[in-house]
C-alpha positions as CSV (number, residue, x, y, z in Angstrom):
1,L,200.3,285.6,52.6
2,A,197.9,284.7,55.5
3,S,194.9,285.7,53.5
4,L,196.1,283.6,50.4
5,T,196.9,280.7,52.7
6,L,193.3,280.8,54.1
7,T,191.9,281.1,50.6
8,G,193.7,278.1,49.6
9,A,192.7,276.2,52.6
10,A,189.0,277.0,51.9
11,A,189.5,275.9,48.2
12,V,190.9,272.5,49.5
13,L,188.6,271.9,52.4
14,A,185.3,273.4,50.5
15,P,183.6,269.9,50.5
16,M,184.0,269.7,54.3
17,L,183.4,273.3,55.2
18,S,180.4,274.0,52.9
19,P,177.0,273.2,54.7
20,F,175.3,272.5,51.3
21,G,176.4,271.4,47.8
22,P,177.1,274.2,45.4
23,N,174.1,273.6,43.4
24,E,171.8,272.3,46.2
25,A,168.7,274.6,46.1
26,T,165.9,275.4,48.4
27,P,163.4,277.3,46.2
28,S,161.1,278.4,49.2
29,L,164.1,280.5,50.5
30,R,165.0,282.3,47.2
31,L,166.9,285.5,47.8
32,A,166.7,285.3,51.5
33,P,169.0,287.8,53.3
34,P,172.2,287.0,55.3
35,M,171.7,285.5,58.8
36,T,168.8,283.4,57.6
37,T,168.6,280.2,59.8
38,G,171.2,277.8,58.4
39,H,172.4,280.2,55.8
40,P,174.6,282.7,57.3
41,L,175.2,284.6,54.0
42,G,171.8,284.1,52.6
43,L,170.7,282.5,49.4
44,D,170.6,283.4,45.6
45,H,167.9,283.7,43.2
46,Q,167.6,280.1,42.8
47,G,167.8,279.3,46.6
48,R,171.3,278.1,46.7
49,D,173.5,278.8,49.8
50,I,175.9,281.6,49.1
51,L,178.4,280.7,51.6
52,S,178.8,277.1,50.1
53,R,179.0,278.6,46.4
54,I,181.7,281.1,47.6
55,L,183.6,278.3,49.1
56,Y,183.4,276.1,46.1
57,G,184.0,279.0,43.9
58,T,187.4,279.6,45.5
59,Q,188.7,276.4,43.8
60,L,187.9,277.6,40.2
61,T,188.9,281.1,41.0
62,L,192.3,280.1,42.2
63,I,192.7,277.6,39.3
64,T,192.0,280.4,36.7
65,G,194.5,282.7,38.4
66,L,197.3,280.4,39.2
67,V,197.4,278.0,36.3
68,P,197.9,280.8,33.6
69,V,200.5,282.3,35.7
70,I,202.6,279.1,36.1
71,L,202.1,277.9,32.6
72,G,203.0,281.4,31.3
73,A,206.2,281.4,33.2
74,L,207.2,277.9,32.2
75,I,206.7,278.9,28.6
76,A,208.2,282.4,28.7
77,I,211.3,281.4,30.5
78,P,212.8,279.1,27.7
79,L,211.6,281.7,25.1
80,G,213.1,284.7,26.7
81,L,216.5,282.9,27.2
82,V,216.7,281.7,23.8
83,A,215.6,285.2,22.4
84,A,218.3,286.8,24.4
85,W,221.0,284.5,23.4
86,Y,220.3,284.3,19.7
87,G,220.2,287.6,17.8
88,R,218.0,286.8,14.8
89,L,215.8,284.2,16.3
90,G,215.4,286.6,19.3
91,A,214.4,289.4,17.0
92,V,211.7,287.0,15.6
93,I,210.5,286.1,18.9
94,M,210.3,289.4,20.3
95,R,208.6,291.0,17.2
96,A,205.8,288.3,17.5
97,M,205.5,289.4,21.2
98,D,205.2,292.9,20.1
99,V,202.2,292.1,18.0
100,L,200.5,290.7,21.1
101,F,201.6,293.8,23.1
102,A,199.6,295.9,20.7
103,F,196.4,294.6,22.4
104,P,195.4,295.6,25.9
105,M,195.4,292.7,28.2
106,A,191.6,292.6,28.8
107,L,190.8,293.2,25.1
108,L,193.1,290.4,23.9
109,A,191.6,288.0,26.5
110,I,188.1,288.7,25.2
111,L,189.2,288.5,21.6
112,V,191.0,285.1,22.1
113,T,188.1,283.6,24.4
114,A,185.5,284.8,22.0
115,S,187.2,283.1,19.1
116,L,187.8,280.0,21.0
117,G,184.4,279.8,22.7
118,P,183.5,279.6,26.3
119,G,184.8,277.0,28.6
120,M,187.4,276.3,31.3
121,F,190.1,275.1,29.1
122,N,189.7,278.0,26.5
123,L,189.6,280.5,29.3
124,L,193.0,279.2,30.8
125,L,194.5,279.1,27.3
126,S,193.5,282.7,26.5
127,L,194.9,283.8,29.9
128,V,198.3,282.1,29.0
129,I,198.4,283.9,25.6
130,V,197.6,287.2,27.2
131,L,200.4,286.7,29.9
132,L,203.0,285.5,27.4
133,P,204.3,288.7,25.8
134,Y,204.7,290.4,29.3
135,N,206.5,287.2,30.7
136,V,208.8,286.8,27.7
137,R,209.8,290.5,27.8
138,V,210.7,290.3,31.6
139,V,212.8,287.2,31.1
140,Y,214.4,288.6,28.0
141,Q,215.5,291.8,29.6
142,A,216.9,289.9,32.7
143,A,218.7,287.4,30.4
144,A,220.1,290.1,28.2
145,A,221.5,292.0,31.3
146,Q,223.2,288.6,32.5
147,K,224.5,287.8,29.0
148,A,226.6,291.0,29.1
149,L,228.4,290.0,32.4
150,P,232.0,288.7,32.6
151,Y,231.1,285.2,33.9
152,V,229.2,284.4,30.7
153,E,232.0,285.5,28.6
154,A,234.2,283.2,30.6
155,L,232.0,280.3,30.3
156,R,232.0,280.8,26.4
157,A,235.6,281.0,26.4
158,C,235.9,277.7,28.3
159,G,233.7,276.1,25.7
160,T,230.6,275.5,27.8
161,P,227.7,274.3,25.8
162,V,225.0,276.8,25.2
163,R,222.3,274.6,26.7
164,T,224.4,274.5,30.0
165,I,224.9,278.3,30.0
166,L,221.2,278.9,29.4
167,F,219.6,276.5,31.7
168,V,222.2,276.0,34.4
169,E,224.0,279.4,34.7
170,L,221.5,281.8,33.4
171,L,218.3,280.4,34.6
172,P,218.7,280.8,38.3
173,N,219.7,284.4,37.8
174,V,216.6,285.0,35.5
175,A,214.0,282.9,37.4
176,P,213.5,285.5,40.3
177,A,212.4,288.1,37.9
178,A,209.8,285.8,36.4
179,I,208.5,284.6,39.8
180,V,208.2,288.3,41.0
181,Y,206.3,289.3,37.9
182,G,204.0,286.4,38.2
183,A,203.3,287.4,41.8
184,T,202.7,291.0,41.0
185,V,200.2,290.1,37.9
186,L,198.3,287.3,39.7
187,G,195.8,289.9,40.9
188,S,195.1,291.2,37.6
189,I,194.6,287.6,36.0
190,V,192.1,286.8,38.8
191,V,190.1,289.8,38.0
192,T,190.4,289.2,34.2
193,A,189.3,285.6,34.6
194,A,186.4,286.6,36.7
195,G,185.5,289.3,34.2
196,L,185.5,286.8,31.3
197,S,183.3,284.6,33.3
198,F,181.0,287.6,34.1
199,L,180.6,288.2,30.3
200,G,179.8,284.6,29.7
201,L,183.2,283.9,28.0
202,G,184.8,281.8,30.8
203,V,183.4,279.5,33.2
204,R,179.7,278.8,32.5
205,P,176.6,278.4,34.9
206,P,175.7,276.5,37.0
207,H,179.4,276.1,38.2
208,A,180.3,278.0,41.4
209,E,182.8,280.5,40.2
210,W,182.8,284.3,41.6
211,G,182.5,285.9,38.3
212,V,179.5,283.8,37.4
213,M,178.0,284.5,40.8
214,I,178.4,288.3,40.3
215,A,177.0,288.0,36.8
216,E,173.9,286.1,38.3
217,G,173.4,288.6,41.0
218,R,173.3,291.7,38.9
219,N,169.8,290.6,37.7
220,V,168.5,290.9,41.3
221,V,170.9,293.6,42.6
222,F,168.1,295.9,43.6
223,L,166.0,293.1,45.4
224,A,168.9,291.2,47.1
225,P,172.2,293.1,46.7
226,H,174.0,290.5,48.8
227,V,173.8,287.9,45.9
228,A,176.4,289.9,44.0
229,A,178.1,291.9,46.8
230,L,179.3,289.0,48.8
231,P,181.2,287.2,45.9
232,G,182.3,290.6,44.8
233,A,183.8,291.2,48.3
234,A,185.6,287.9,48.2
235,L,187.0,288.7,45.0
236,T,188.3,292.2,46.1
237,L,189.9,290.7,49.2
238,L,191.7,288.0,47.1
239,V,192.9,290.5,44.6
240,I,194.1,292.9,47.4
241,A,196.0,290.1,49.1
242,C,197.8,288.9,45.7
243,N,198.8,292.5,45.0
244,L,200.3,293.1,48.6
245,L,202.1,289.7,48.2
246,G,203.5,290.8,44.9
247,D,204.7,294.0,46.2
248,G,206.3,292.2,49.1
249,M,208.1,289.7,47.0
250,R,209.3,292.5,44.6
251,D,210.8,294.4,47.6
252,A,212.3,291.3,49.2
253,L,214.1,290.1,46.0
254,D,215.3,293.6,44.8
255,P,218.6,294.3,46.1
256,R,218.2,298.0,45.8
257,T,215.0,298.0,48.1
258,R,216.8,295.8,50.6
259,R,219.8,298.2,50.7
260,T,217.2,301.1,51.2
261,F,215.4,299.3,54.0
262,G,218.7,298.6,55.6
263,H,219.8,302.1,55.5
264,R,216.5,303.2,57.2
265,A,216.9,300.7,59.9
266,E,220.3,302.0,60.9
267,P,220.2,304.3,64.1
């Protein structure tokens, strides 16, 4: 959580923290190594300050990770609730999700992005489509389990409108599952987004984005390995932080895990 907080602060404060603009170049210092005067992380093949580009790249990297997760949850929650409540309509929805399940996440993202074309909007849209079947299934299973409980039968017997049951009574019990899943998958989405940009299917140069920076650095990896290694290290640390946060949220919101920790803490 501390690492993600610092990353978010770096994204917001990038214009103030960066010593140079993301595309401001000094050609005479091309491929200068780290600790060069005025450039603590060195410069890339065009003479651009790597520290500045990493700070500005934090903005796009977080956007391509958080936006698909949030939008995917907002779309999946009503779909999953409706699918769990209505049998025939639910069967249609879940079979459509099964079609998307047939493709591995990375392959489906490449297929959708290649079909739509490169660009920020198409990248976000492809990641939302990739996440949708996983989110819908998580919400569907949680809602189906809640539907079988006695309080739902009591609500139906009292004549409570279906809309109220779904979005007032069931939603608070289903939302934690979607939130936990979104936190656990955030690291995978960040990597997938950076991979698409690395392949030229997402964010395009000269925008400062970590996947783009790694792709540009591979051409000079033997002459100046720091050009690709530094944004790669930043991406690795961010993904590790996302994965650890997701694991922590899952353990904190899982009653069985809380009981296990409580028994271990007893003398």
